[in-house]
C-alpha positions as CSV (number, residue, x, y, z in Angstrom):
1,X,-39.9,-39.8,66.7
2,X,-37.4,-37.0,66.8
3,X,-34.8,-36.3,64.1
4,X,-31.3,-35.9,65.2
5,X,-28.7,-34.3,62.8
6,X,-25.0,-34.8,62.9
7,X,-22.6,-32.6,61.0
8,X,-18.9,-32.9,60.7
9,X,-15.9,-31.7,58.6
10,X,-13.3,-34.2,57.4
11,X,-9.9,-32.9,58.7
12,X,-8.1,-34.1,55.6
13,X,-10.4,-32.8,52.8
14,X,-12.2,-30.2,54.9
15,X,-15.6,-31.0,53.3
16,X,-18.7,-30.5,55.5
17,X,-21.3,-33.3,55.7
18,X,-24.6,-33.7,57.4
19,X,-26.7,-36.8,58.2
20,X,-30.2,-36.8,59.8
21,X,-31.0,-39.8,61.9
22,X,-34.3,-41.1,63.2
23,X,-34.4,-44.0,65.7
24,X,-37.1,-46.5,64.6
25,X,-36.7,-49.3,67.2
26,X,-34.5,-50.8,69.8
27,X,-33.3,-54.4,70.1
28,X,-31.1,-56.7,72.2
29,X,-29.2,-59.9,71.4
30,X,-28.7,-63.0,73.6
31,X,-25.7,-61.4,75.2
32,X,-27.7,-58.4,76.3
33,X,-26.1,-56.0,73.9
34,X,-28.4,-53.2,72.7
35,X,-28.9,-52.1,69.1
36,X,-31.1,-49.5,67.4
37,X,-32.7,-49.6,64.0
38,X,-32.4,-46.1,62.5
39,X,-33.4,-44.3,59.4
40,X,-30.3,-42.3,58.3
41,X,-30.8,-39.6,55.7
42,X,-27.6,-38.1,54.3
43,X,-28.1,-34.4,53.5
44,X,-24.8,-34.4,51.7
45,X,-23.3,-37.3,49.8
46,X,-19.8,-38.1,51.1
47,X,-18.1,-41.5,50.9
48,X,-18.9,-43.6,54.0
49,X,-20.8,-40.7,55.5
50,X,-23.5,-42.7,57.4
51,X,-20.8,-45.2,58.6
52,X,-18.6,-42.4,59.8
53,X,-21.2,-40.2,61.5
54,X,-22.8,-43.1,63.4
55,X,-19.4,-44.4,64.5
56,X,-18.4,-40.8,65.6
57,X,-21.6,-40.7,67.7
58,X,-20.6,-44.0,69.4
59,X,-23.1,-46.1,67.5
60,X,-21.3,-47.9,64.6
61,X,-23.3,-50.0,62.2
62,X,-23.8,-53.6,63.2
63,X,-20.8,-55.7,62.0
64,X,-18.9,-52.7,60.6
65,X,-15.5,-53.6,62.0
66,X,-13.8,-50.9,59.9
67,X,-15.7,-48.3,61.9
68,X,-15.3,-49.8,65.4
69,X,-18.2,-52.3,65.7
70,X,-17.7,-55.8,67.0
71,X,-18.6,-58.8,64.9
72,X,-22.2,-59.8,65.4
73,X,-22.8,-63.6,65.0
74,X,-26.5,-62.9,64.3
75,X,-25.8,-60.6,61.3
76,X,-23.9,-61.9,58.2
77,X,-22.7,-58.5,57.0
78,X,-22.6,-54.8,57.7
79,X,-26.2,-53.8,58.5
80,X,-26.7,-51.0,56.0
81,X,-29.3,-50.8,53.3
82,X,-30.5,-48.0,51.0
83,X,-34.2,-48.2,51.2
84,X,-34.8,-45.3,48.9
85,X,-32.8,-43.0,46.7
86,X,-34.0,-39.8,45.2
87,X,-32.4,-38.2,42.1
88,X,-33.1,-35.6,39.5
89,X,-35.2,-36.8,36.6
90,X,-32.8,-36.7,33.6
91,X,-35.7,-36.4,31.1
92,X,-37.0,-33.3,32.8
93,X,-35.6,-30.3,30.9
94,X,-36.3,-27.6,33.6
95,X,-34.8,-30.0,36.2
96,X,-37.7,-29.5,38.7
97,X,-38.8,-33.1,39.2
98,X,-37.1,-36.0,41.0
99,X,-37.4,-39.8,40.7
100,X,-37.3,-42.2,43.6
101,X,-36.0,-45.8,43.6
102,X,-37.3,-47.9,46.5
103,X,-36.0,-51.3,47.7
104,X,-37.3,-53.4,50.6
105,X,-35.0,-54.7,53.3
106,X,-33.0,-57.6,51.8
107,X,-33.8,-61.1,53.1
108,X,-30.5,-61.6,54.9
109,X,-31.1,-58.5,57.0
110,X,-34.7,-59.4,57.7
111,X,-33.5,-62.8,58.9
112,X,-30.8,-61.0,61.1
113,X,-33.5,-58.8,62.7
114,X,-35.5,-62.0,63.5
115,X,-32.5,-63.3,65.5
116,X,-32.6,-60.4,68.0
117,X,-35.3,-59.3,70.4
118,X,-37.3,-56.1,70.1
119,X,-37.3,-54.0,73.3
120,X,-40.6,-52.6,74.6
121,X,-40.6,-48.8,74.3
């Protein structure tokens, strides 16, 4: 799978941001609308960065009406989940090591994925 990067600068604050995106799978709902399951990896950490970048690319998050998506009756909320977060180990004095917190996809989003159909690649 290829990694696609998106960079932008907010016109108000002028702060650069970058998100790497990998498409994992494609789906469609009963209305024929297509959706992609992606792994988004923010290189920088701006507020709403993933939501903003994907919307700017024309692919807002499912049910994210604030960023241009339509309501999806098969998904109860914005389809966004932090599956892993890396951060500096606060107990490491030299500051060389990192810690990783990992969380599985929540049940409500697993159920939502079960309500749409995977497309053959």
